[in-house]
C-alpha positions as CSV (number, residue, x, y, z in Angstrom):
1,M,51.0,-9.1,-0.9
2,S,48.5,-8.0,1.6
3,S,50.5,-6.1,4.3
4,L,53.9,-4.6,5.0
5,A,55.8,-3.5,8.1
6,M,59.2,-1.9,8.4
7,S,61.7,-2.1,11.3
8,V,62.4,1.1,13.2
9,D,66.0,1.2,11.8
10,G,64.6,0.9,8.2
11,R,66.7,-2.2,7.5
12,I,64.1,-4.9,7.5
13,L,60.8,-5.1,5.6
14,V,58.2,-7.8,6.5
15,S,55.5,-8.7,4.1
16,G,52.3,-10.8,4.6
17,S,50.7,-12.5,1.6
18,W,47.7,-14.4,0.4
19,D,49.9,-17.5,0.0
20,N,49.8,-17.9,3.8
21,R,53.4,-16.8,4.2
22,I,55.5,-14.1,5.8
23,K,58.6,-12.9,4.1
24,L,61.5,-11.0,5.6
25,W,63.5,-8.7,3.3
26,N,66.8,-6.9,3.6
27,L,66.2,-3.4,2.4
28,E,70.0,-2.6,2.2
29,T,70.6,-5.4,-0.3
30,N,67.0,-5.8,-1.7
31,T,67.2,-9.5,-1.0
32,L,64.9,-12.1,0.7
33,I,66.2,-13.1,4.1
34,S,63.7,-15.8,5.1
35,T,60.2,-17.1,4.5
36,L,58.1,-17.9,7.6
37,D,55.6,-20.7,7.2
38,G,53.0,-21.6,9.8
39,H,49.7,-20.0,8.9
40,K,47.0,-22.1,7.2
41,D,45.2,-19.2,5.4
42,D,45.8,-15.7,4.1
43,V,48.1,-13.4,6.2
44,Q,46.2,-10.2,6.3
45,T,48.4,-8.1,8.7
46,V,51.9,-8.0,10.0
47,A,53.7,-5.8,12.6
48,I,57.2,-5.4,14.0
49,S,57.7,-4.6,17.7
50,P,59.3,-1.2,18.4
51,N,62.4,-2.9,19.9
52,G,62.9,-4.9,16.6
53,K,62.8,-8.3,18.3
54,L,59.3,-9.7,17.4
55,V,57.1,-10.0,14.3
56,A,53.4,-10.5,14.7
57,S,51.1,-11.8,12.0
58,G,47.4,-12.1,11.8
59,S,45.7,-14.6,9.5
60,A,42.3,-15.7,8.1
61,D,43.0,-19.0,10.0
62,N,41.9,-17.1,13.1
63,T,45.3,-17.1,14.7
64,I,47.9,-14.5,15.5
65,K,51.5,-15.8,15.5
66,L,54.6,-14.3,17.1
67,W,58.0,-14.8,15.5
68,N,61.6,-14.1,16.6
69,L,62.9,-11.6,14.1
70,D,66.5,-12.7,14.6
71,T,66.1,-16.4,14.5
72,H,63.0,-16.5,12.3
73,K,61.5,-19.1,14.6
74,Q,57.8,-19.2,15.6
75,L,57.5,-18.4,19.3
76,L,53.8,-18.9,20.0
77,T,50.3,-18.8,18.6
78,L,47.4,-16.7,19.9
79,Q,44.0,-18.3,19.3
80,N,41.7,-15.6,18.1
81,A,37.9,-16.0,17.9
82,D,37.8,-14.3,14.5
83,W,40.0,-13.1,11.7
84,A,42.5,-10.5,12.9
85,R,42.5,-7.9,10.2
86,S,44.9,-5.5,11.9
87,I,47.6,-5.7,14.7
88,A,49.8,-3.3,16.5
89,F,52.4,-3.4,19.3
90,S,52.4,-1.0,22.2
91,P,55.4,1.4,22.5
92,D,56.7,-0.6,25.5
93,N,56.6,-3.9,23.5
94,Q,54.6,-5.5,26.3
95,T,51.2,-5.6,24.6
96,L,49.7,-6.5,21.3
97,V,46.4,-5.1,20.0
98,S,44.3,-6.8,17.3
99,G,41.2,-5.7,15.4
100,S,38.9,-8.3,14.0
101,T,36.3,-9.0,11.4
102,N,33.6,-9.2,14.0
103,G,34.2,-5.6,15.1
104,S,36.0,-6.4,18.3
105,I,39.4,-5.2,19.5
106,K,41.5,-7.4,21.8
107,I,44.4,-6.5,24.0
108,W,47.0,-9.2,24.6
109,Q,49.6,-9.2,27.3
110,L,52.8,-10.7,25.8
111,T,54.8,-11.0,29.1
112,T,52.9,-14.2,30.1
113,P,54.0,-17.7,28.9
114,R,50.6,-18.3,27.2
115,P,49.1,-14.9,26.3
116,I,45.3,-14.6,26.4
117,P,43.2,-11.4,25.8
118,L,43.3,-9.2,28.8
119,Y,40.5,-7.1,27.5
120,T,38.0,-7.1,24.6
121,I,36.7,-3.7,23.5
122,I,33.4,-3.6,21.7
123,G,32.3,-0.5,19.9
124,H,32.4,-0.9,16.2
125,S,29.5,-2.4,14.3
126,Q,31.6,-3.8,11.5
127,A,35.2,-5.1,10.9
128,V,38.1,-3.2,12.4
129,R,40.6,-2.8,9.6
130,S,43.3,-0.7,11.4
131,V,44.5,-0.2,15.0
132,V,47.3,2.0,16.2
133,I,48.6,3.2,19.6
134,S,49.8,6.8,20.1
135,P,53.5,7.4,20.6
136,D,53.0,8.2,24.2
137,G,51.0,5.0,24.8
138,Q,47.9,6.9,26.1
139,T,45.5,6.5,23.2
140,L,44.3,3.7,20.9
141,A,42.8,4.5,17.6
142,S,40.7,2.1,15.5
143,G,39.4,2.5,11.9
144,S,36.4,0.4,10.8
145,V,34.3,-0.7,7.8
146,D,31.5,1.1,9.7
147,Q,33.1,4.4,8.3
148,T,34.1,5.6,11.8
149,I,37.3,6.1,13.7
150,K,37.2,5.6,17.4
151,L,39.7,6.9,20.0
152,W,40.0,4.9,23.2
153,S,41.8,5.6,26.5
154,W,44.6,3.0,26.8
155,R,44.5,3.2,30.6
156,D,40.9,2.3,31.1
157,R,39.8,1.4,27.6
158,N,36.9,3.9,27.7
159,L,35.8,5.5,24.4
160,L,37.1,9.0,24.2
161,R,35.4,10.1,21.0
162,T,34.2,8.9,17.6
163,L,35.4,10.6,14.5
164,T,32.9,10.8,11.6
165,G,33.3,12.3,8.2
166,H,34.3,9.4,5.8
167,S,31.6,8.1,3.5
168,G,33.3,4.7,3.1
169,A,35.2,2.1,5.1
170,V,38.2,3.3,6.9
171,W,41.1,1.1,5.9
172,S,44.1,2.7,7.7
173,V,44.8,5.1,10.6
174,A,48.2,6.5,11.7
175,F,49.3,8.9,14.4
176,S,51.7,11.7,13.7
177,P,55.1,11.4,15.4
178,N,54.1,13.9,18.1
179,G,50.8,12.1,18.7
180,Q,48.8,15.3,18.3
181,T,47.0,14.4,15.0
182,L,45.7,11.3,13.3
183,A,45.5,10.5,9.6
184,S,42.9,8.2,8.1
185,G,42.6,6.6,4.6
186,S,39.2,5.4,3.3
187,N,37.3,3.7,0.6
188,D,35.9,7.1,-0.2
189,R,39.3,7.8,-1.8
190,T,40.2,10.6,0.6
191,I,42.7,11.0,3.4
192,K,41.7,13.0,6.4
193,R,43.7,14.5,9.3
194,W,42.2,15.0,12.7
195,D,43.1,16.9,15.9
196,I,43.3,14.3,18.7
197,A,42.6,16.7,21.5
198,T,39.4,18.1,20.0
199,G,38.3,15.5,17.4
200,Q,38.0,18.2,14.8
201,L,38.9,17.6,11.2
202,I,42.0,19.6,10.2
203,D,42.7,18.5,6.6
204,N,40.9,16.7,3.8
205,F,43.3,15.4,1.1
206,V,41.7,14.6,-2.3
207,G,43.5,13.2,-5.3
208,H,43.3,9.4,-5.4
209,T,41.0,7.7,-7.9
210,N,40.6,4.5,-5.9
211,P,40.3,3.5,-2.3
212,V,43.2,4.6,0.0
213,W,44.5,1.5,1.6
214,S,47.4,2.9,3.7
215,V,48.6,6.1,5.3
216,T,51.7,7.0,7.2
217,F,53.6,10.1,8.4
218,S,57.2,10.9,7.8
219,P,59.5,10.8,10.9
220,D,59.4,14.7,11.1
221,G,55.7,14.8,10.7
222,Q,55.9,17.2,7.8
223,T,54.8,14.8,5.1
224,L,51.9,12.4,4.8
225,A,52.1,9.4,2.5
226,S,49.1,7.5,1.1
227,G,48.9,4.3,-0.9
228,S,45.9,3.6,-3.0
229,G,44.2,1.0,-5.3
230,D,45.0,3.4,-8.1
231,Q,48.6,2.0,-7.9
232,T,50.1,5.3,-6.8
233,I,51.7,6.6,-3.6
234,K,51.0,10.3,-3.0
235,L,53.1,12.6,-0.7
236,W,51.2,15.4,0.9
237,S,52.7,18.4,2.6
238,I,51.4,19.0,6.1
239,K,50.7,22.7,7.0
240,S,51.3,24.0,10.5
241,D,47.9,25.8,10.9
242,T,44.9,24.0,12.2
243,S,42.1,25.5,10.1
244,S,40.1,23.0,8.2
245,Q,41.3,22.7,4.6
246,T,40.9,20.6,1.5
247,H,44.1,19.8,-0.4
248,T,44.4,18.6,-4.0
249,Q,48.1,19.1,-4.6
250,S,50.6,16.2,-4.0
251,N,53.7,14.6,-5.3
252,T,52.8,11.2,-6.9
253,L,54.9,8.1,-7.1
254,S,53.9,5.2,-9.4
255,Q,55.6,1.9,-9.7
256,T,55.9,2.3,-13.5
257,K,57.2,5.9,-13.4
258,S,59.2,6.4,-10.3
259,K,62.9,5.6,-10.3
260,Y,62.9,5.7,-6.5
261,L,60.7,2.7,-5.9
262,K,62.6,-0.6,-5.6
263,Q,60.8,-3.7,-6.8
264,I,61.0,-6.7,-4.5
265,R,60.1,-10.1,-6.0
């Protein structure tokens, strides 16, 4: 399993896998709903539109596919010039963003019958492994193997600032619910939290013993969760002050120890 996405209502989980398939899961019953076949190579990234109607999947076959979440039918295929390693829907469901192995970011308009990239953003020197749009739809963030995070203006696609501080590839970026801060997870085994307005580092979270593959905020923005190659999920408490701090204390969930983690097969 290479990627996960959850519906806004928390009822549906979508998983992408190295077997070229996408699976839809019912989280209320812990059962498989459907398997989506169509890709010819690894499915590296999946996303669910904010309105819960679409699933997007990016694959090593250099395509991005869109699926109807209700009927489980494939709607269309976007021909990408390179492997899409990360995808994200805009808050208004009208646009899809993809980050690729060649370091480019593409913006696709989904309201046309045959979507093509409206814009291609060039700025990273290596693969873009994570893209995310701020809750207000004004800022695009991208994390890359080049160890940087870039913030882009959604309106004109200009680079706003580059965040540096990680000593390894940036695998995951996530906006806080209020859009004021950004979290990043890295190959350097740390999680960092940044002030979007100033670009300053707010927090440095240290505790994982392997690369941090994924980060996400709780809906209230008070907790930051991180998933790592050390097979643990850590929950970090977010402080209200903005002075730069290093944190080493967290609650840890492991698949072998935690009774709260369901196992989906």
